[in-house]
C-alpha positions as CSV (number, residue, x, y, z in Angstrom):
1,M,108.3,144.7,165.3
2,R,107.0,145.9,162.0
3,R,103.3,145.7,161.1
4,P,102.1,144.5,157.8
5,P,100.9,147.3,155.5
6,T,97.4,148.3,155.6
7,R,95.3,149.3,152.6
8,A,95.7,152.9,153.5
9,R,99.4,152.8,153.5
10,V,99.6,150.8,150.1
11,V,97.3,153.3,148.4
12,A,99.2,156.2,149.8
13,G,102.4,154.8,148.3
14,Y,104.0,153.8,151.5
15,A,104.5,150.2,150.5
16,R,107.1,149.7,147.7
17,T,106.6,146.9,145.2
18,A,109.4,145.3,143.3
19,P,109.4,146.2,139.6
20,A,108.5,143.5,137.0
21,T,111.5,141.6,136.0
22,C,110.1,139.9,132.8
23,A,108.7,141.1,129.6
24,P,105.0,140.6,128.9
25,G,104.1,137.4,126.9
26,R,104.6,137.7,123.1
27,R,102.4,135.7,120.8
28,D,104.0,134.0,117.8
29,A,102.5,134.7,114.5
30,V,100.7,131.9,112.7
31,R,102.7,130.6,109.8
32,W,100.0,130.0,107.2
33,P,102.3,129.1,104.3
34,L,103.9,126.4,106.3
35,L,100.5,125.0,107.4
36,V,99.3,125.1,103.8
37,A,102.4,123.3,102.6
38,L,101.9,120.5,105.1
39,A,98.2,120.1,104.2
40,V,99.0,119.8,100.6
41,G,102.0,117.5,101.2
42,S,99.7,115.2,103.4
43,A,97.1,115.2,100.6
44,L,99.6,114.2,98.0
45,L,101.1,111.4,100.2
46,V,97.5,110.0,100.7
47,V,96.8,110.1,96.9
48,V,100.3,108.4,96.1
49,L,99.7,105.7,98.6
50,G,96.2,105.1,97.2
51,L,97.5,104.8,93.8
52,F,100.3,102.4,94.9
53,A,97.8,100.2,96.8
54,G,95.6,100.1,93.7
55,R,98.4,99.0,91.5
56,M,99.3,96.4,94.1
57,A,95.9,95.0,94.2
58,Q,95.7,95.0,90.4
59,A,99.0,93.1,90.2
60,D,97.8,90.4,92.7
61,A,94.8,89.7,90.4
62,P,95.4,86.2,88.7
63,V,95.5,85.7,85.1
64,P,92.2,84.0,83.9
65,E,92.5,80.3,83.2
66,Q,89.8,80.2,80.5
67,T,90.9,81.1,76.9
68,T,89.0,82.2,73.9
69,L,90.1,82.3,70.2
70,V,90.2,86.0,68.9
71,S,91.3,87.5,65.6
72,V,93.8,90.4,65.8
73,G,92.5,93.5,64.2
74,A,94.5,96.1,62.3
75,G,96.8,98.2,64.5
76,E,96.0,96.0,67.6
77,T,98.7,95.0,70.0
78,L,98.9,92.2,72.6
79,A,98.4,94.8,75.4
80,D,95.1,96.0,73.7
81,L,93.9,92.4,73.7
82,A,95.0,91.8,77.3
83,A,93.2,95.0,78.4
84,R,90.1,94.1,76.7
85,Y,89.7,90.5,77.5
86,A,91.2,90.4,81.1
87,P,90.7,94.0,82.5
88,A,91.0,93.1,86.1
89,S,94.4,91.4,85.6
90,D,97.9,93.0,85.2
91,T,98.3,93.7,81.5
92,A,102.0,92.8,81.2
93,T,101.3,89.4,83.0
94,V,98.4,88.7,80.5
95,V,100.7,89.7,77.5
96,D,103.2,87.1,78.8
97,R,100.5,84.5,79.0
98,I,99.2,85.2,75.4
99,R,102.9,85.0,74.2
100,S,103.3,81.5,75.9
101,L,99.9,80.2,74.8
102,N,100.6,81.0,71.1
103,D,104.4,80.4,71.1
104,L,105.2,84.1,70.0
105,E,108.6,85.4,70.1
106,S,107.7,89.2,70.1
107,S,104.7,91.4,70.8
108,A,104.3,92.4,67.0
109,V,101.5,90.3,65.6
110,P,100.0,90.6,62.0
111,A,96.3,91.6,61.6
112,G,93.9,88.7,61.1
113,L,96.1,86.2,63.1
114,P,93.9,84.1,65.4
115,L,95.3,84.0,68.9
116,A,94.3,82.2,72.1
117,V,93.8,84.8,74.7
118,P,92.9,84.5,78.5
119,Y,89.3,85.5,79.0
120,Q,87.6,86.6,82.2
121,P,84.1,85.1,82.3
122,G,81.3,87.3,83.2
123,L,82.9,90.5,81.6
124,A,81.9,91.4,78.1
125,P,85.0,92.4,76.2
126,A,85.0,96.0,75.2
127,S,84.5,96.5,71.5
128,P,87.8,97.5,69.5
């Protein structure tokens, strides 16, 4: 019967140990360019989604029911009038409403022409 090795035998080299069969653990290098690209991509995605949500909220704003009579200035377009008198609503929808209120065929209007324009009460129109 064999005895288990004692400390004296192990230190003296009597006990044989098996050699290590696996290599020491290797650390992967951090890939900073990849991390930076992911951060920038995430930030851009958040900005795009925020802009899209803002556009959707603006498109859902109704066209004001109240109208006011305005005179078209030189070089003004229907989009300019829509942005000035109904800034919270979608400009294209307000332009369509101005066309239907005034029986206009196109967006070209001569200066000095009086037009009925949807007006958002409580908001002072921006000066031209």
